[in-house]
C-alpha positions in Angstrom: -31.2 -56.0 6.4 -32.3 -52.4 6.0 -32.2 -52.0 9.8 -28.6 -53.3 9.8 -27.6 -50.8 7.1 -29.1 -48.0 9.0 -27.4 -49.0 12.2 -24.0 -49.1 10.5 -24.6 -45.7 8.9 -25.5 -44.2 12.3 -22.4 -45.8 13.8 -20.0 -44.3 11.3 -21.7 -40.9 11.5 -21.2 -40.7 15.3 -17.6 -42.1 15.0 -16.8 -39.3 12.6 -18.4 -36.6 14.8 -16.4 -38.0 17.8 -13.1 -37.9 15.9 -13.7 -34.3 14.7 -14.6 -33.0 18.2 -12.0 -35.0 20.0 -9.3 -33.3 17.9 -11.0 -29.9 18.1 -11.3 -29.6 14.3 -15.0 -29.6 13.7 -14.9 -26.0 12.4 -11.7 -26.4 10.4 -13.0 -29.2 8.1 -13.8 -26.4 5.7 -10.2 -25.3 5.6 -7.5 -27.0 3.6 -4.0 -27.3 5.1 -2.8 -24.4 3.1 -5.5 -22.1 4.6 -4.6 -23.3 8.1 -0.9 -22.6 7.7 -1.1 -19.2 9.3 -4.1 -17.8 11.1 -4.8 -14.1 10.8 -2.6 -11.5 12.3 -4.2 -9.7 15.2 -7.9 -9.0 14.7 -9.7 -6.2 16.6 -11.5 -8.7 18.8 -9.4 -9.8 21.8 -11.5 -13.0 22.3 -11.1 -14.3 18.7 -9.2 -17.6 18.5 -5.5 -17.1 17.5 -3.4 -20.1 16.8 -0.4 -18.1 15.8 0.6 -14.5 16.7 3.1 -13.5 13.9 4.3 -10.6 15.9 6.0 -12.7 18.6 9.3 -14.3 17.5 12.9 -13.4 16.6 15.0 -12.3 13.7 17.1 -15.1 12.1 20.0 -14.7 9.7 19.3 -16.4 6.4 21.7 -16.5 3.5 18.9 -17.2 1.0 17.6 -13.6 1.5 16.9 -11.1 0.0 14.2 -12.1 -2.4 15.2 -9.5 -5.0 18.1 -7.1 -5.4 18.4 -3.4 -5.3 18.4 -3.2 -9.1 14.6 -3.5 -9.0 13.5 -0.6 -11.3 10.6 0.5 -9.0 12.7 1.5 -6.0 13.1 5.2 -5.0 16.7 6.4 -4.8 16.3 7.2 -1.1 15.9 3.5 -0.2 18.4 1.8 -2.5 21.1 1.8 0.1 23.4 -0.6 -1.7 23.4 1.5 -4.9 24.0 4.6 -2.7 27.2 3.2 -1.3 26.3 1.4 1.9 29.3 -0.9 2.5 27.5 -3.7 4.3 24.6 -5.9 3.1 23.9 -8.1 6.1 20.7 -6.1 6.9 19.1 -7.7 3.8 19.5 -11.2 5.1 17.4 -11.3 8.2 14.0 -13.1 8.2 11.4 -13.1 10.9 10.7 -16.4 12.7 7.5 -16.4 14.7 7.5 -18.4 17.9 4.3 -20.4 17.3 4.4 -21.3 13.6 6.3 -20.7 10.4 6.0 -17.7 8.2 5.9 -18.8 4.6 8.5 -17.4 2.3 7.0 -14.9 -0.1 5.8 -16.7 -3.3 5.2 -14.1 -6.1 3.1 -16.4 -8.3 1.0 -17.6 -5.4 0.4 -14.0 -4.3 -0.6 -13.0 -7.8 -2.8 -16.0 -8.1 -4.7 -15.0 -4.9 -5.0 -11.5 -6.2 -6.1 -12.3 -9.8 -8.6 -9.8 -11.1 -8.3 -7.9 -7.8 -7.1 -4.5 -6.6 -4.9 -4.1 -3.5 -4.3 -0.6 -2.3 -1.8 0.6 0.3 -2.9 3.9 1.8 -0.8 6.2 3.9 2.5 8.1 4.1 6.0 7.7 2.7 6.7 4.6 4.8 3.6 3.0 3.3 5.1 3.9 -0.1 8.3 2.2 1.2 6.1 -1.0 1.7 4.4 -0.6 -1.7 7.8 -0.5 -3.5 8.8 -3.6 -1.6 5.6 -5.4 -2.6 6.0 -4.4 -6.2 9.6 -5.6 -6.3 8.7 -8.9 -4.7 6.2 -9.7 -7.5 7.6 -8.0 -10.6 10.4 -10.5 -11.2 8.1 -13.3 -12.3 6.2 -11.1 -14.8 7.8 -10.8 -18.3 8.7 -7.4 -19.7 5.8 -6.0 -21.6 3.3 -7.6 -19.3 3.6 -5.1 -16.5 3.4 -1.3 -16.2 3.2 1.5 -13.6 0.7 4.3 -13.9 0.8 7.6 -11.9 -1.8 10.0 -10.7 -0.3 12.8 -8.8 1.3 11.3 -5.6 -0.6 8.0 -6.1 0.6 5.2 -8.3 -0.3 1.7 -9.4 1.6 -1.4 -10.6 -0.3 -3.5 -13.1 0.3 -7.2 -13.6 -1.5 -7.4 -16.9 -1.9 -11.1 -17.4 -3.4 -11.5 -13.9 -5.5 -8.3 -14.2 -4.1 -7.3 -10.8 -3.2 -3.9 -9.6 -1.0 -3.1 -6.6 -1.7 0.5 -5.8 -0.4 3.2 -3.5 -2.6 6.2 -2.4 -1.1 9.1 -0.6 -3.1 10.0 2.5 -0.7 10.4 5.4 -3.3 11.7 7.8 -6.3 9.8 6.2 -8.5 12.9 6.9 -8.4 16.0 4.8 -5.8 18.7 4.9 -6.8 21.9 3.1 -5.8 25.5 2.5 -8.0 27.9 4.5 -8.2 31.8 4.7 -4.9 33.6 4.4 -3.4 30.5 2.9 -3.3 28.8 6.3 -3.3 25.0 6.3 -6.3 23.4 8.1 -6.5 19.8 9.2 -10.2 18.8 9.1 -10.6 16.1 11.7 -14.1 15.2 10.6 -13.7 15.3 6.8 -12.4 12.4 4.7 -14.3 11.9 1.5 -11.7 13.7 -0.6 -9.3 10.9 0.2 -11.8 8.1 0.7 -13.3 8.4 -2.8 -10.3 6.5 -4.1 -10.9 3.5 -1.7 -14.3 2.4 -3.1 -14.2 -0.6 -5.3 -10.8 -1.9 -4.0 -10.7 -5.5 -2.9 -7.9 -5.3 -0.3 -7.2 -2.0 1.6 -4.1 -1.7 3.8 -3.9 1.5 5.9 -1.3 3.2 8.0 -1.3 6.7 9.7 0.8 7.7 12.6 4.0 9.6 12.0 2.5 12.8 10.6 0.3 13.2 13.7 3.3 13.6 16.0 5.5 16.0 14.0 6.8 18.8 16.1 5.5 22.3 15.5 8.5 23.1 13.3 7.7 20.2 11.0 3.9 20.2 11.4 1.9 20.0 8.1 -1.0 22.2 9.4 -1.5 25.5 11.1 -5.0 24.8 12.6 -7.2 21.9 13.5 -10.9 22.1 12.6 -13.8 20.0 13.8 -17.3 21.0 12.6 -17.2 24.8 12.6 -14.7 25.0 15.5 -11.1 26.1 14.8 -8.2 25.1 17.2 -4.7 26.4 17.1 -3.5 23.7 19.5 -4.7 20.2 20.5 -3.2 17.2 22.2 -1.7 15.2 19.3 -3.2 11.9 20.5 -6.7 13.4 21.0 -6.4 14.8 17.4 -5.2 11.4 16.2 -8.1 9.6 17.9 -10.6 12.0 16.3 -9.0 11.5 12.9 -9.0 7.8 13.2 -12.6 7.8 14.4 -13.6 9.7 11.3 -11.8 7.0 9.2 -13.5 4.2 11.2 -17.0 5.7 10.7 -16.4 5.9 6.9 -15.3 2.3 6.8 -18.3 1.1 8.8 -20.8 3.0 6.7 -19.3 2.6 3.2 -17.7 -0.8 2.8 -19.0 -4.3 2.7 -16.9 -6.9 4.5 -18.1 -9.6 2.0 -16.4 -7.6 -0.8 -13.5 -5.7 0.8 -10.7 -6.8 3.2 -9.4 -4.0 5.4 -6.1 -4.2 7.2 -4.5 -1.5 9.4 -0.7 -1.8 9.7 0.6 -0.5 13.0 3.2 2.3 13.1 6.7 1.8 11.8 9.2 2.6 14.6 11.9 5.2 14.3 15.4 5.1 15.7 15.8 8.8 15.7 17.5 9.5 19.0 20.9 11.2 19.0 19.6 13.6 16.3 19.0 10.8 13.9 22.4 9.0 14.4 21.1 6.1 16.5 20.8 4.0 13.3 24.1 5.0 11.6 26.6 2.2 11.2 24.4 -0.4 12.8 24.9 -3.8 11.3 22.8 -6.2 13.3 19.3 -6.2 15.0 18.9 -5.6 18.6 18.7 -8.8 20.6 16.3 -7.5 23.3 14.8 -4.4 24.7 15.9 -3.1 28.1 12.7 -1.1 28.4 9.9 -2.5 26.1 7.6 0.3 25.0 4.3 0.4 23.2 3.9 3.7 21.4 0.8 5.7 22.4 -0.3 5.8 18.7 -0.7 2.0 18.8 -2.9 2.1 22.0 -5.1 4.8 20.4 -5.4 2.8 17.2 -6.4 -0.4 19.1 -9.0 1.5 21.0 -10.6 2.9 17.8 -10.5 -0.6 16.1 -12.3 -2.2 19.0 -15.3 0.1 18.6 -15.8 -0.6 14.9 -18.4 -3.0 13.5 -16.5 -3.7 10.3 -13.9 -6.5 10.9 -10.6 -4.6 10.5 -7.4 -6.6 11.0 -4.5 -5.0 12.9 -1.1 -6.0 11.2 1.3 -5.5 14.1 4.8 -4.7 12.8 5.8 -2.2 15.5 7.7 -4.4 17.9 9.4 -6.7 15.3 10.6 -3.7 13.4 11.9 -1.9 16.6 14.6 -4.6 16.8 15.9 -3.5 13.3 17.9 -0.3 14.0 20.3 -1.7 11.3 17.7 -1.5 8.5 17.4 2.3 8.0 19.1 4.2 5.2 20.9 6.6 7.5 23.3 8.7 5.4 22.8 6.3 2.4 19.5 7.9 1.6 21.4 9.5 -1.3 24.3 8.4 -3.4 27.7 9.1 -1.7 31.0 8.9 -3.5 34.1 7.6 -1.9 35.2 11.1 -0.7 31.8 11.9 0.9 31.8 8.5 2.7 34.9 9.7 4.6 32.8 12.5 6.2 29.3 11.0 6.7 28.3 13.3 9.5 28.2 16.2 7.1 24.9 14.6 5.8 21.5 14.1 7.4 20.7 10.6 8.7 17.3 8.9 7.9 16.3 6.6 10.7 12.6 6.4 9.8 12.4 4.9 6.3 13.8 1.4 5.4 16.5 0.2 3.0 15.2 -2.1 0.3 15.6 -5.0 0.1 15.0 -5.1 3.8 12.5 -5.0 6.7 9.3 -4.1 4.7 9.8 -7.3 2.7 9.0 -9.2 5.9 5.9 -7.0 6.5 4.8 -8.1 3.0 5.5 -11.8 3.8 3.2 -11.4 6.8 0.6 -9.6 4.6 0.7 -12.4 2.0 0.2 -15.0 4.8 -2.8 -13.0 6.1 -4.4 -12.8 2.7 
């Protein structure tokens, strides 16, 4: 009798193993269906399994969007295009549909539940602040008045969801490495120094970085007068070599100072600009591009991928460059400021912003992807 029981036990054991391996799910038995819904955005390792690349797909018009309105109290004036007089609103109603899977609609309570008792910090330039404002507006509507607040520390800020003990933070560091005043009040970009900015990153549960635009500003708009590496001072340097050196300093700091068991690190690829024609390429655009006649990968993205591949810490690349390049309609253009009826008759008297994004708008989709990744 005991032998029969043992035989049946072995039989069912091998049948179970066969079913698992036949369907290729032996390793995913530890995952529930919710975890399996979206696999990570691009990781730094090219050979890692990827069931869904969120960066491949198309924009689809959806009347149920946007997920909040431009009256969100945490939006900067420069991105509230509707309040500033933009006459069309169709740019708010496009969602991204990946080719290989579905991208879940942003669920504020689910996001806050995942981030309970955690800190998420977005680190970078004004476009990263654009994304921070989007993320705060996506979650704040489900939190009662009196149970949320924003605190400021210089150019950095944090939204606190008090009942969840969650903070969504923005830290200003457009170059990641340190920019300091030197002799004769000259501005010096230290390609191998980072601690002045990085000290704020310790103890954070999820770090989202971006750094690209400031590295390619023309001489007229450059934020520094000299580069410095070690004790060597340089008046000029190839911008992409400088960018690689700065990113390598960031990568070494991450590798040496953070524990992947405690901190998740994501690097968002560069946000595309539609600045041709002196910034008028995005003016009066009402729909996304349908295709690219000459697909182009910015050199900054290639440099970033090269640095990430050499890291030991598992940093995830959140690729938003191509999907956002379709959205020439999503920028503020002249509606970066409030225009009255008379001013709207002469829009070319004002500068056009084709770098930042109207909110609600494109960064909301970046945050849907971020939420899926987390």
